[in-house]
C-alpha angles and dihedrals in degrees: 000000000000126000096040094113100255093141093044091052093048091049092051092051090047094051092046098046110027094093090062091066134071090237139359140195132187113193109190126198096012091171094055095041090048092052091051104042110001129233103310098077089047091055090049091049092050094052093037093057092049097043098042116196095021123117103235111203117188120172100189142358094259091055089046091057091052092048093050091051095045097043098043106034091094096036129092103224141171114219128181122189109189123203101000115182106165131063093222089060089063095040094054100037107037104007112166137349094260091063089079138050125260114287095025120148123214115191119188127184119197141151090224113073091182089064090065092047090050090053091054102258111155115247092234090059095055116095118196111196115218131213115272123272116246097262094045091046091052091049092052092046093050092049087065101033099042104013088239138077098257134050118258121247114296095018102077099097097042091045090058089049093052092046090051091060092050088065092217093295107149096211093052091047092051094047096045092045092050091048095051097041112124094002127129124259089253091060089049091053092049091050090049091054089053091051092052090060092055116098115239117278092015095135091169093066092043091057092042090065088074093045092052090058094060125101115255095254092051089049090056091050091049092051093048091052094045092049102037119001111048108132094016124126112273096229091053093050092046090054093049095046093046088050086056091056100260127130090236100176094055092042093052091047090053091049090052092049088052091050089241092118139023134189121223122178090345094306129115112247126192129174116253092243092051091050090047089050093052093048091046089055088058093046090053090057087080142341086231113075091212090064095053124099097231135035121194104149122084093219092054093052091046089052090053093048097044095048097037090237101142115135140177089262092081110099103164139023122182119173109155117182092008123121118213114208099189092081100156094055094051099078091049092050092050090053088066097048097088094160098046107138102164127041125170116164138149133221102349104157116207109191096185098043132245125285102184143031125173114263086216092068111129099169123030119180114167114159113200095017103185106200123092093237143358117273114286090228092057111112106188095196091138098034113124103170129024119188121177106162119189090355129159092233116140096187133353100233143322125252129008122323126190103243103166094144102036108119104163136035115183116181099152114165095012094143096183097053108123107173142001129233128237111294129227125232093244094067113120104170131031118182116186099149115150095017090137097179097047108126105160134046117188112251090234086082088083092060098056102116092177097048110123103170128032109180115185097152116156093006088145097172094055109112103166130036122198115247114286102218141178090261085079088077095155097050109126103159126040115177119190096152112145097013090137097174097046107116105173137027115195116205122186117193132333121321095212096188098043110121104153126046120174115200104161130202091245088059136029102067074144142110121256104213094208132054105272097229093050092062091075135063097227092207089071101030110121106151119034081147089095094060100111102186161284089226101231098045103133102181137006115230119255091237089070089074092059086090103097090195095058106115107145130060132174132171133177133178099015136121096231115179101184139012123184148173132038133307138135110250134019128177108198098170117147091019128144092212115176099178122016109193113185124175141153089045101185097151113350137162118183121179140159096043100165117184110174095135123112096261112070117229129241118209120202122192120196125185129196103170131048092223093062115133124195137187109188123178115183119193102185150124092242116149120256091252092055091049090051089048091053090050090049091055091051095048095043091052091045098233117178108226129194134178123021110346111182130010117175123196113235095347135100110234108211121218108258095190097257115132108229093158136024083249118030123235131196115213127204122178144171095019133132095193127012125187116193130182104212120209118248093254096047092120104078139129093264096062111088097182143272126306129196121187145158130208124193123193112243124226095232134027144269088041105080104178150329129247103225104163112097102160131048127179120197113192119188115199110206134017117347114210112242091220092072129070114238 
């Protein structure tokens, strides 16, 4: 039975005991996650939570089973599987006892006791929680209704009556107590009369008493979350609901006060029974799915399409990851959904185009949209966000549309897009990355004073870009990475909010018609790191460092002769650096320094404060003597280093005796075969082991590389000390 507190009890045990194990994993809502995405993500989550920081790659469920057994058989772990409802979930996640190391705990919550017996769990290890006794039930109810363990004066008798109808079910007691908190005795009596009409054991109607007491807007928010957004990130849901005209922050706060919703790790959580209640409210709107306000099940939408039963009652459809086969019926069905405000759907191919979309749409997310444009009759006067990823769209619409509320257009990966329409002044984010046939951007782009992000990455057919002027006072991110045909970028005035400018090595063989430094208001400049170019920039001016907020710096594809001053993070990969002069190292990380050119690099470290901290990772073809020289500089100047210090491509870097870590590590990279003659005293407490890795430069940020090595063989010729693990 649901609502008894099984999940809560498991969570408490997990929080109290997890630090006594070598690794732990809590997988919540197994049933729901399994129905959405199958077993593979659950296997990844289990291993990912135990081996934090490691990239867990599993290709299929069978391989996942082998990985779980192999990686955990020697490890003492605590695993919690919450709300299991299928035998194969147990078989492929926790299998048998010998999958895990000695002393491991496996906790499973389920509504089906027989499932545990079928899996081989001993009867004496199965705990079945009971409903609360009268006194305990009253105490829990009062903790929510009165914020203390006993009823306040005048409420004792009616409190016992309300508790009696909750039948000792913790969830019902919590929800009813939260609903009645702070209300008058008359409201309590009215609620009690409602409870008297409910048949015994009808938990749905008991919980619905709290729902009925909500304001209409909060009810709508609750139903949207119950139908679509349980488990989603709070900030994402708030954005969507606010786009639909709801005061989402207040509504969510009210639902939390009423114990109808919780937030854990930034995600919206709702008890199974509360979600079931919300969805049952929608089902009770009509026996016919086409007359309900929300559709979230594939079979319900297929029923509506197949039987031509769509009506104006439908307000929202969200079917992520679902493919609808009845393509031809979909346009006709949409033409009847006059009040549709929210549409999220994947991969619905419409061979004959689309004639109608509701003018009430606030949020349109249609991945793989297959028509060349949106319907000509569509008037997006209420549209706030438009997302058409990897669509076949060639242009959005013709003519002028009133777009006073449109804040975001996201057409990433729409390879057939040729030109953009005129933009409205309310636009804040424009994502056109990967639109490889885009040749024209409307000049109105330069007048968007609210635009924050302009992403044109990999628009490799784009030749001309409208003037980027000071009217774009909110622009923070400008991405032109991969615009290989772009010859000129015209800047007019200072972009006072600009903090990230991407000019990648595969693009920007172009002329910037304004001094680079003058584009930025240095008072606000935080990340010039993301200036990737222009390619022949030899030295950045000293004035750049006047920005006290500048912490991050990243360059690729440049012949940079000299870099100086202090900042936090520099990516120098793909550099032809001749002299790297670094000083005032207060808090610096440098990585990706790649010197494979003819001229060998010299690296000079200068220190001016004793508190300086450095993390330097050099990926280079420097000679061993140069590496030793670099280490000598670091040691002589008494730098404290942390993280990875030196990685050398294709070379074995011998230990020089300098202590860069509390435990020393030897790094080998980019090698097919490595032969190493180890010193006689190689086996000591400082050596943690051997590591083999490969890093490949990605075409487009922020992806920086891929870990491709999945098998390493270490062969020791000669005697292997028994004191070390092989």
